[in-house]
N, C-alpha and C positions, 0 to 999 in steps of 0.2 A: 677795449673801444668797439662798440657795435658801430654797423653801418646799416643804413637804408638800401637795399639793391647791393648790388656788386662792391667788393672792397677795391678801392683805387690800386693800383700796381705799385704806387710811391705814395709816402705820406707827407713829402715837402720837396719842392722843386726852387733850388735859390737860382737867382739871376744867372744867366750865362752870357757868356760873350765868346767872340773870336777875335785872334789878335794877330796881325799879318805884318811883318818888315822883310827887310831886305830883298824885296821884290822890284822887277821893272817892267812889270806887265800893267795893262789898264784895267785888270779885272783880278778879283780874288774869288776862292771858292770856299762856300760856307759848308758847316759841317753838319748842319740842321736844315729840314724841310721847311720852307714858308710858303705862305700862300701869295702874298704880294710884299710891293716895298714897303708898304706903311706897318710891315710887322717886324722892321730892324730899325735901329738907330745908328747912322753911320757916322763916326769920328774918324777926321783926317788930319794927323798933326795937330791933334786937340782941338782942331773946329768941326762943331758938328755941321753935316753936311746936308743942303735941303733934297728932299725925297725925289724933288723933280730931277736932281742933276745925276742919279744913279738909276740903274735899272737891273731888274733880276729875270731869270729864265733858265732853261734847260730841265734837267731831271730834279725834282723838286723845288725848282727854282732856287736852286743852291748856286748858279754862276751869278756873281754879283759884277756887274760892270761898271765901273767907276765914271767920273765925269774928267778924266786925265791919265796919264801914265805917271806911273809911280818912281821915283829915285829909290836907290837900294836903301836909304836913310829914312824913308817916310815909314811912318806907323799907322797903320789903319786898325782902330778899333771896330767892332759890330757888334752892337747889343742886341738882342732878341726880345721884343716886345711881346710878342704873340706867335711863341713857336708852334707850329702843328704837331699837337700831342700823340702820343700813341694810343689808340684804341684798345678796348680790353673786350673779348670775347666773352659772353655770357657763358657759365659752366654748362655742362651738358644737364638736360633734364630742367633747367631754372627758368625756361620760358615756357607760359601755357597760353590757353586762349585770352585770359584778360592782359595780356601784354601785344597781342596782335590787334590792329585795328579791323574793323568791319571791313569786308571786300579789299583787304589789304594785301594779301598774296596773288600775285601776278602768275597767267601761263607760264611765263620765263622761268618761275621759281619752284615749278613742280617738275619732278624728275620725269625724264621719257618712261612709261610704262610702271610708273609708281602708285597709280590707282588700281588695288586691286578688285575682284569681284564683291569683296565682303565690305568693301567700303562704300558701295553704290547701292541706295535705298531700293527696294521691292516696286516696281512698277514706276520706276523715277526716268527712264529713257523712253523719250517719245520717237515719232517719226522725223522731228524737225532735226533731233540730235545725231540720226544716222546717216552717214554716207553712203546715199544713193544715188544711181547714176541719171534718173529721171523723174519727173513728178510722176507722183500717184493716181490712180485711176480706180474709181470704184469698182469692185468685182475683181480686181488683178492682184495677182499673188508676189511676194517676194522670192526672186530666185539668185541662185548664184551664178555669177559672170564674170569671170576672171579677168577678162579683159577690158572690161568697164570701170570708172572710178567708184572706188571703195568696195570692188567686187560684187556689188549688190545691185537689181534690176527689177522695176516693177514690171511683170510681165503677165498676159494673158494667159489664165489656164489653158491647159493644152486638151488634144481629143481625148475621150473616153469619159467624159464629164456628163453625170446625167444632171440637168437643170430644172427646176419647176419653174413650168411656165403659165400655167392657168388652173386655177381651183372653181370648183363650183359645187355648193351645198345645197342639194336639191331638196326641197320640202312640198311634197304632194303637188308634183308637176307632171304633166304629162308626156314630155320630152326633155331631154339635158342635150343642149346643144355647144360643142365647141366650134365657133367660126375663126378659131386661132390661123392665121395664113400659112402655118406649117412651111417656113423659109428653108432654104436650102443650107442655113449654118447648121443645122442637125442632120445626122442621117438616117436616124429612127426616131419615132415617137412612141410614148405608151402612155396609155389612159388607165390609171387604177380605179376601180371603184369597191368601196368598203360601206359595209352596214346598209347594202341597199336592199330596201323593202318594197314591195307592191301593195296597192290598195286593195287588188285582189289576185288571186293565185293565177300565174299565167309565164309566158314566154318572154324572157329579157330579149331583145334584140338591138341592131343598129342599122342605119342606113348613113349614106355619106353622098358628097357632090364635090365636083372638080371645077377648077376655071374661074370661082368667084360667082356662079351662077347661084339664083336664089334657091331657097328650100334643098330639097335631098330628092336624090334618085329613086322612085316608087313604081316603075314599071315591072310588069310581072318576069320580065327576062333580065332585068337589071345585074342579078345577083347570083353567084353560086356559093356553095359550101359543103364542107364535109367536116364529120364529127367523130370523135370516139371518145368513150369513156365509161366509167363503172359506176354501178349503184350497190350500196349494200346497207343492213343495219347490224351489221358485227355477227349474224348468225351463219357464216359459211355459205351464204346463198346469194351470192352477189350476180348483178344483172349487166348482160352488155348493153351499152348506149352506142352501141357505132351504128347509128342511123344516119342517112343524108338529112340536107335540109329540105323538106316540103314547100317551102313558102320562098318564091325567088323575087318577092319586092322588098326582101330584105333578108339580112344574117341573123338567124335564131342563135341564141349562144347557148341556150339550157336545151336539154331534149327531157319531154316528158312534163306534166303538170306540177310547176313549181311550187313550194312553200315558202314564201316570202314574208311572214308575218309571225307573230308570236315569239317563240324562241328562234326562230330562224330566221336567216336572211341570208345573202348572197355575198360572196367575197371573190374577185379575180382581177385580171386585166384584158385590155387591149391594144397589141402591138400593131402599130402602123409599119407597114415593113418598107414601101416605097413611094412616099409621098409624091416625089418630084422627078417622074420619069415619064419616058412618052408610052409605056404601058398601063396594061389595065392593073387598077390598084388592090393590093394584097393586105390581107389583114392575118392576124393569128392571135388566138383568144385562148384563156384557161377560166373557168371558173368553179368553184365550191357553193352547193347550193344544198336546199334539203326538200325532200318528198314526203307524202304520206306514208305513216308507217315507220317513222322514224327512219327513213331510210337517207344517209348522205350521198351525196354525187359529186363526182369529180368530172370534168369533161373538157377536153381541149378539142380547138378546129381550127381550121383556116377557111376563109372566106375571100370572096374576089367579087370586085364590082367592075362591071365590064364597060369602062370608061377609062381613057387616057387623060393625059394633062396633069397637072397642078392640084392635089389635092387642097379642099377650101372648105369643108365643112365634115364633122363627124356627129350622128345624132342616135344618143341611147333613146329606146321608147320598147315601150310594150305594145306585142302583136295585137292585143285585145284593146289597146288603148286605155289603161288603167294608168291611174298617177302612182308616180314613184316617189321617193325619198332615199337620200345616201350622199356620201361624200364622193367625188370625182376629181381625178388629179392628173393634168397632163404634163409630162415628161418629155425632153428631149436628150437627145445624146449626139453631145456637141461633137462637131467635125475637127480632125486632127489638125 
């Protein structure tokens, strides 16, 4: 004989009953578990008892309390009309996904640490599923904090991080102005210039301002500078570029008539060293550029603006007023 599903543990259950005699108690103990009084029929000395005259209780409802006290010659017969049957466990490997209801497995049914890494889909865990001690903030990073909930905390990035603060893509303009307020959130600032070209050859220079005043300082004694560099075309005849700055109304970055057109342009940076203290403002720079005769020039220098107070503007320009084009990027070094 074949079966649909699990084979029953028995093929036939005959009617079962308990018979008690010789007792002088007000209760008897059943041999089978039942759910309620309606699962049995009680006959006392051949008289069927109303279910309201007796009660069941105890483990498995096996304690049957009668409506009176027995005499030793009384006979009580209990017929089981709805015995609690034994459950049958499925055999190993016989339950698959079709036997499980959708959303039928609760958290309590999943063994601790039972879900392995291989069981989690790629990119399946989002921020809401992680146990983190605080709410996220854009730009913050996730850090290990063993004393906090979940051992993880969103925190601001520490010191030593360069952050892009301002970008300018110049196109045929006479000046490039950074009017960023240079806050004390950053130790130093650096402006990188790349692919810089001038409408006519000449000197690249910069000026600055402090205290939020308009324009830039351009007096004849507002600046000082010192430079050192070398020029060569690869013929073992390099030239010393270590000359001072001849124009004190600005700080010239290149030395000698530069070529900023055709195949040549200028690459370099300006380091702003002390934007927010009570001393003169110091700058440091480095540049690569070309000059006639296919000479490559590299020059480093330092400049000073004879003004104290907080820096409020840096301006790139050409000594002769020619237009320029190129990419300028301002970065700040975050305080610790």
